[in-house]
TORVO-514912 format. One record per residue: residue in one letter; x, y, z of N, C-alpha, C in turn. Coordinates in Angstrom, 1 decimal. Layout:
REM residues N
SITE resn n.east n.north   n.up ca.east ca.north  ca.up c.east c.north   c.up
SITE    A      X       Y      Z       X        Y      Z      X       Y      Z
...
REM end
This chain:
REM residues 85
SITE resn n.east n.north   n.up ca.east ca.north  ca.up c.east c.north   c.up
SITE    M  -27.4    64.9   47.2   -27.9     66.4   46.6  -28.0    65.8   45.1
SITE    V  -26.9    65.5   44.5   -27.0     65.7   43.1  -28.0    64.8   42.4
SITE    R  -28.5    63.6   43.1   -29.3     62.6   42.9  -30.8    63.3   43.3
SITE    A  -31.0    63.8   44.0   -32.1     64.6   44.2  -32.6    65.7   43.0
SITE    Q  -31.4    66.2   43.0   -31.4     66.9   41.9  -32.1    66.5   40.4
SITE    V  -31.2    65.4   39.9   -31.9     64.6   38.8  -32.9    63.9   38.9
SITE    V  -33.5    63.6   40.2   -35.0     63.3   40.1  -35.8    64.2   40.0
SITE    D  -35.5    65.9   40.7   -36.6     66.9   40.5  -36.8    67.3   39.1
SITE    D  -35.4    67.2   38.2   -35.7     67.6   37.0  -36.1    66.5   36.0
SITE    Q  -36.5    65.0   36.6   -37.1     64.2   35.4  -38.8    64.3   35.2
SITE    P  -39.1    64.3   34.0   -40.6     64.6   33.5  -41.8    63.7   34.0
SITE    R  -42.4    64.0   34.6   -43.3     63.1   35.1  -44.6    62.9   33.6
SITE    L  -44.1    61.5   33.1   -44.6     60.7   32.2  -46.1    59.8   32.2
SITE    P  -46.8    59.7   31.6   -48.2     58.8   31.8  -47.5    57.5   31.7
SITE    L  -48.2    56.2   32.3   -47.6     54.9   32.4  -47.7    54.3   31.2
SITE    D  -48.3    54.9   29.8   -48.4     54.2   28.6  -47.3    54.7   28.1
SITE    Y  -46.3    55.7   28.3   -45.5     56.0   27.6  -44.5    54.9   28.2
SITE    F  -44.1    54.0   29.4   -43.0     53.2   29.7  -43.8    51.8   29.0
SITE    Q  -45.0    51.7   28.3   -45.5     50.0   27.9  -45.3    50.4   26.6
SITE    Q  -44.9    51.4   26.0   -44.4     51.0   24.5  -43.3    50.8   24.5
SITE    T  -43.0    49.8   23.1   -42.2     49.1   22.9  -41.2    50.2   21.3
SITE    V  -40.0    50.0   21.2   -39.1     50.7   20.4  -38.6    49.6   19.6
SITE    P  -39.0    49.9   18.1   -38.5     48.9   16.9  -36.9    49.2   16.8
SITE    V  -36.2    47.7   16.9   -35.2     47.5   16.8  -34.5    47.3   15.5
SITE    P  -33.8    48.0   14.5   -33.2     47.7   13.1  -32.8    46.1   13.4
SITE    D  -32.9    45.7   12.4   -32.0     44.1   12.1  -30.6    44.5   12.3
SITE    A  -30.3    45.3   11.7   -29.3     45.1   11.4  -27.8    45.6   13.1
SITE    W  -28.6    46.0   14.0   -28.4     46.4   15.5  -27.8    44.8   16.2
SITE    R  -28.6    43.6   15.4   -28.4     42.4   16.1  -27.2    42.1   15.8
SITE    S  -26.4    42.3   14.7   -25.2     42.3   14.9  -24.0    42.9   15.4
SITE    V  -24.3    43.9   16.2   -23.8     44.7   17.1  -23.3    44.3   18.3
SITE    P  -22.1    44.1   19.2   -21.7     43.9   20.4  -22.4    44.7   21.0
SITE    C  -22.9    43.9   22.2   -24.0     44.4   23.3  -23.6    43.9   24.7
SITE    A  -23.8    44.5   25.5   -23.6     44.0   27.0  -24.8    44.7   27.5
SITE    Y  -24.8    44.2   29.0   -25.8     44.6   30.2  -25.2    45.0   31.4
SITE    L  -25.1    46.1   32.2   -25.2     46.8   33.3  -26.1    46.7   34.0
SITE    Q  -26.3    45.7   35.0   -27.6     45.9   36.1  -27.0    46.2   37.5
SITE    F  -28.0    47.4   37.9   -28.0     48.0   39.4  -28.6    47.7   40.4
SITE    S  -29.9    46.9   39.9   -30.6     46.6   41.1  -31.4    45.0   40.6
SITE    A  -32.0    44.4   42.0   -32.7     43.2   41.5  -33.8    43.3   40.5
SITE    A  -34.3    44.8   40.5   -35.6     44.8   39.7  -35.4    44.5   38.5
SITE    Y  -34.0    44.7   38.0   -33.7     44.4   36.5  -33.3    43.0   36.1
SITE    D  -33.7    42.1   37.2   -33.2     40.7   37.1  -33.6    40.1   35.9
SITE    G  -34.9    40.6   34.9   -35.3     40.0   34.1  -34.5    40.4   32.7
SITE    E  -34.3    41.8   32.8   -33.5     42.2   31.8  -32.3    41.2   31.9
SITE    A  -31.4    41.5   33.0   -30.1     40.9   32.7  -29.9    39.0   32.3
SITE    A  -31.1    38.3   33.1   -31.3     37.4   32.1  -31.5    37.0   30.5
SITE    R  -32.3    37.8   30.4   -32.6     38.3   28.9  -31.5    38.5   28.1
SITE    A  -30.7    39.4   28.7   -29.4     39.4   28.1  -28.4    38.4   28.2
SITE    R  -28.4    37.7   29.1   -27.5     36.6   29.3  -27.8    35.5   28.0
SITE    R  -29.3    35.3   27.8   -29.6     34.2   27.0  -29.3    34.6   25.5
SITE    V  -29.5    35.8   25.3   -28.7     36.0   23.9  -27.5    36.4   24.0
SITE    G  -26.7    35.8   24.9   -25.1     36.1   24.9  -24.3    36.9   25.1
SITE    W  -24.9    37.9   25.3   -24.1     39.6   25.9  -23.5    38.9   27.6
SITE    P  -22.4    39.9   27.7   -21.7     39.9   28.7  -22.5    40.9   29.9
SITE    V  -22.9    40.2   31.2   -23.4     41.1   32.2  -23.0    41.3   33.3
SITE    Q  -22.7    42.4   33.6   -22.1     43.0   34.8  -23.1    43.5   35.8
SITE    V  -22.8    42.8   36.9   -23.6     43.5   38.2  -23.0    44.5   39.1
SITE    L  -23.6    45.6   39.2   -23.2     46.6   40.6  -24.3    47.3   41.2
SITE    R  -24.5    46.0   42.3   -25.3     46.6   43.3  -25.7    48.3   43.6
SITE    G  -26.8    48.6   43.2   -27.3     50.0   44.0  -28.6    50.6   43.5
SITE    E  -28.8    51.6   43.0   -29.9     52.1   42.7  -30.2    52.3   41.7
SITE    H  -31.4    53.0   41.0   -31.8     52.9   39.5  -31.4    54.2   38.7
SITE    L  -30.7    55.1   39.9   -30.0     56.1   39.0  -28.6    55.9   39.8
SITE    H  -28.0    55.1   39.7   -26.4     54.5   40.7  -25.5    55.2   39.7
SITE    Q  -25.9    55.6   38.6   -25.1     56.4   37.6  -24.7    57.9   38.3
SITE    V  -25.9    58.1   39.1   -25.3     59.4   39.5  -24.8    59.4   41.2
SITE    V  -25.3    58.2   41.7   -24.4     58.4   43.3  -23.2    57.6   43.4
SITE    D  -23.0    56.9   42.3   -21.5     56.5   42.2  -21.1    56.2   40.8
SITE    P  -20.5    57.5   40.3   -20.2     57.9   38.7  -18.7    57.1   38.6
SITE    D  -17.7    56.8   39.4   -16.8     56.6   39.2  -17.2    54.8   39.4
SITE    G  -17.5    54.4   40.2   -18.3     52.9   40.3  -18.7    52.0   38.5
SITE    V  -20.0    53.3   38.3   -20.4     52.8   37.1  -19.0    52.8   35.9
SITE    A  -18.4    54.1   35.9   -17.6     54.2   34.9  -16.4    53.1   34.8
SITE    D  -15.9    52.9   36.1   -15.3     51.3   36.0  -15.9    50.2   35.5
SITE    A  -17.3    49.9   35.7   -17.8     48.7   35.4  -17.9    49.0   33.9
SITE    L  -18.3    50.3   33.1   -18.1     50.3   32.0  -17.1    50.1   30.9
SITE    V  -16.1    50.4   31.7   -14.7     49.9   31.0  -14.3    48.4   31.1
SITE    R  -15.0    47.8   32.0   -14.6     46.2   31.9  -15.8    45.7   31.2
SITE    I  -16.9    46.3   31.0   -17.6     46.2   29.9  -17.4    45.8   28.7
SITE    A  -16.6    47.1   28.4   -16.0     47.4   26.9  -15.0    46.5   26.5
SITE    A  -14.3    46.1   27.9   -13.1     45.3   27.9  -13.7    43.7   27.4
SITE    D  -14.9    43.2   28.2   -15.4     42.1   27.5  -15.7    42.2   26.2
SITE    L  -16.1    43.0   25.6   -16.6     43.0   24.2  -15.4    43.0   23.1
SITE    A  -14.5    43.5   23.8   -13.3     43.7   22.6  -12.4    42.2   22.2
REM end
């Protein structure tokens, strides 16, 4: 029910919105980062994160898994934060 409510609240955006890139300030490259992957749809992003040395946690789920399993996602984020410490 919560997931359906979140999905219903999402704006409908044109495809070109998702094809845009966001410039990343150079200073951000020195900030510790990690990647939490929910589904195989993001294998490419997870591989890219590994290539640049980020810790990657995999929590198999759905696109909006933080809504479906907030406790599991919170636990995974805590583990990621520990990896970065």
